[in-house]
C-alpha positions as CSV (number, residue, x, y, z in Angstrom):
1,X,118.7,37.9,140.5
2,X,121.7,38.8,142.5
3,X,124.6,40.2,140.0
4,X,127.4,38.3,142.3
5,X,125.3,34.5,141.5
6,X,125.5,32.4,138.2
7,X,122.5,32.3,136.4
8,X,122.7,28.5,136.6
9,X,121.3,29.1,139.9
10,X,117.7,29.4,138.3
11,X,117.1,25.8,136.7
12,X,116.9,27.1,133.5
13,X,115.2,23.6,131.9
14,X,112.2,23.7,134.3
15,X,111.9,27.7,134.3
16,X,108.8,29.3,132.8
17,X,109.3,30.2,129.1
18,X,109.6,34.0,130.3
19,X,111.9,33.6,133.6
20,X,114.2,31.4,131.0
21,X,114.1,34.4,128.4
22,X,115.8,36.9,131.4
23,X,118.4,34.2,133.3
24,X,119.6,33.4,129.3
25,X,120.1,36.8,128.8
26,X,121.9,37.4,132.3
27,X,124.0,34.5,131.4
28,X,124.4,36.1,128.1
29,X,125.5,39.3,129.7
30,X,127.6,37.4,132.7
31,X,129.9,35.7,130.1
32,X,129.8,36.8,126.6
33,X,132.0,39.4,127.0
34,X,135.0,37.1,128.5
35,X,134.2,34.7,126.2
36,X,135.1,37.1,123.2
37,X,138.2,38.2,125.1
38,X,139.2,34.2,125.2
39,X,138.7,33.7,121.5
40,X,140.1,36.9,120.4
41,X,143.6,36.1,122.0
42,X,143.2,32.9,120.5
43,X,142.1,33.5,116.8
44,X,143.7,36.8,116.7
45,X,140.3,37.8,114.7
46,X,137.4,39.9,116.4
47,X,135.0,38.9,113.6
48,X,135.6,35.3,114.3
49,X,135.8,36.0,118.1
50,X,132.3,37.7,117.7
51,X,130.7,34.7,116.1
52,X,132.7,31.7,118.6
53,X,131.4,34.0,121.8
54,X,127.9,33.8,120.0
55,X,128.6,30.4,119.5
56,X,129.6,29.2,123.1
57,X,126.4,31.0,124.3
58,X,124.1,29.4,122.4
59,X,125.9,26.0,122.6
60,X,125.4,26.6,126.9
61,X,121.8,27.9,127.0
62,X,121.5,24.7,124.8
63,X,123.1,22.6,127.6
64,X,121.3,24.2,130.2
65,X,117.7,23.9,128.6
66,X,118.8,20.0,128.3
67,X,119.5,20.0,131.9
68,X,123.5,18.3,131.4
69,X,124.9,20.8,133.8
70,X,124.1,19.6,136.7
71,X,126.2,21.3,139.5
72,X,125.7,25.2,139.6
73,X,128.4,26.3,140.8
74,X,130.6,24.9,137.8
75,X,129.0,26.9,135.2
76,X,131.8,29.6,134.8
77,X,134.4,26.4,134.3
78,X,131.6,25.0,131.7
79,X,131.2,28.3,129.5
80,X,135.2,28.5,129.5
81,X,135.5,24.6,128.3
82,X,132.6,25.0,125.8
83,X,134.3,28.3,124.8
84,X,137.5,26.6,124.6
85,X,136.6,23.6,122.5
86,X,134.9,25.4,120.0
87,X,137.8,27.7,119.9
88,X,139.8,24.9,118.9
89,X,137.9,23.5,116.3
90,X,137.4,26.8,114.8
91,X,141.3,27.1,114.6
92,X,141.5,23.5,113.5
93,X,139.7,23.7,110.3
94,X,141.3,27.6,109.6
95,X,144.9,25.7,109.5
96,X,143.1,22.9,107.4
97,X,141.8,25.5,104.9
98,X,144.3,26.8,103.0
99,X,143.9,30.8,102.3
100,X,145.8,32.5,99.6
101,X,147.6,29.7,98.6
102,X,149.1,29.0,101.9
103,X,147.3,26.7,104.9
104,X,147.3,29.2,108.2
105,X,149.4,28.1,111.4
106,X,147.5,28.3,114.7
107,X,149.0,30.8,116.6
108,X,151.5,29.9,119.1
109,X,150.3,29.3,122.3
110,X,151.6,29.5,125.3
111,X,150.6,28.5,128.7
112,X,150.0,32.3,129.2
113,X,146.1,31.8,127.1
114,X,145.5,28.9,129.7
115,X,146.6,30.8,132.7
116,X,144.1,33.7,131.8
117,X,141.4,31.4,132.0
118,X,142.2,30.0,135.0
119,X,143.0,33.7,136.4
120,X,139.5,35.2,134.9
121,X,137.9,31.8,136.8
122,X,139.8,32.7,140.3
123,X,139.1,36.0,140.0
124,X,135.2,35.4,139.6
125,X,135.3,33.1,142.7
126,X,137.3,35.4,144.5
127,X,134.9,38.1,143.8
128,X,132.1,35.9,144.7
129,X,133.7,35.1,148.0
130,X,134.6,38.6,149.1
131,X,130.9,39.3,148.4
132,X,129.6,36.7,150.8
133,X,132.0,38.2,153.5
134,X,130.7,40.8,156.0
135,X,130.8,44.0,155.5
136,X,133.2,45.8,157.6
137,X,136.1,42.7,156.6
138,X,135.2,43.9,153.1
139,X,136.1,47.2,153.7
140,X,139.1,46.4,155.4
141,X,140.4,43.9,152.5
142,X,139.4,47.0,150.0
143,X,141.2,49.2,152.0
144,X,144.4,47.2,152.1
145,X,144.8,45.1,149.1
146,X,143.0,48.6,146.5
147,X,143.9,51.1,148.7
148,X,147.1,49.8,149.6
149,X,147.0,51.1,153.6
150,X,148.8,49.9,156.3
151,X,146.8,48.4,159.2
152,X,147.6,51.4,161.2
153,X,146.1,53.6,158.8
154,X,143.2,51.7,158.4
155,X,142.7,51.7,162.2
156,X,142.3,55.5,162.1
157,X,139.9,55.7,159.5
158,X,137.9,52.9,161.3
159,X,138.1,54.0,164.6
160,X,139.6,50.4,165.4
161,X,142.7,49.2,166.9
162,X,145.6,48.4,164.2
163,X,145.6,44.7,166.0
164,X,142.0,44.1,165.6
165,X,142.2,45.5,161.7
166,X,145.0,43.0,161.3
167,X,143.3,40.2,162.6
168,X,140.5,41.2,161.0
169,X,142.2,41.2,157.4
170,X,143.7,37.6,158.7
171,X,140.8,36.1,159.1
172,X,139.1,37.4,155.8
173,X,141.7,36.4,153.5
174,X,141.7,33.2,155.5
175,X,138.0,33.0,154.5
176,X,138.0,34.2,150.9
177,X,141.3,31.7,150.2
178,X,139.2,28.4,151.9
179,X,135.7,29.5,149.9
180,X,138.1,29.6,146.9
181,X,140.2,26.5,147.4
182,X,136.8,24.6,148.0
183,X,135.3,25.7,144.9
184,X,137.7,25.4,142.1
185,X,138.2,21.7,143.1
186,X,134.8,20.9,142.7
């Protein structure tokens, strides 16, 4: 299974038991840490976050087995939505339950926590889009965005003209933007 593809590409509801187990393990590997981090930020409780991450993974696997996810491209959003719902339920219950004589208040949530989840989703889509580029275009983007090299420096390294590097970079960024825009609207 390609690590860049979401696990939902494998039909869990129709897979043989051994294939389903492997796919479910891959799903957990891909998403449990993200869900845990979201839960830690929201609950400020590592133990509760571990429980919520496991509960989220179980709920998602159950949904996939029952065939409730119709579009495999939406798996990351589905996992995040399931996590958000379970975390909100946990926080509501915790607020109602007095602890040491005082009711706990939900941590103040500003837009940044929601932004973090959305940023994570955009990063996932960007990585996937970049992985689909031609190797030379991927290299040009990496040298530009990660290493901070200018087109002239990249041109020297790759034996191309600066203009060719600029055009390839521009086209590659356009393809990445287009893929992200298309997939985030689904």
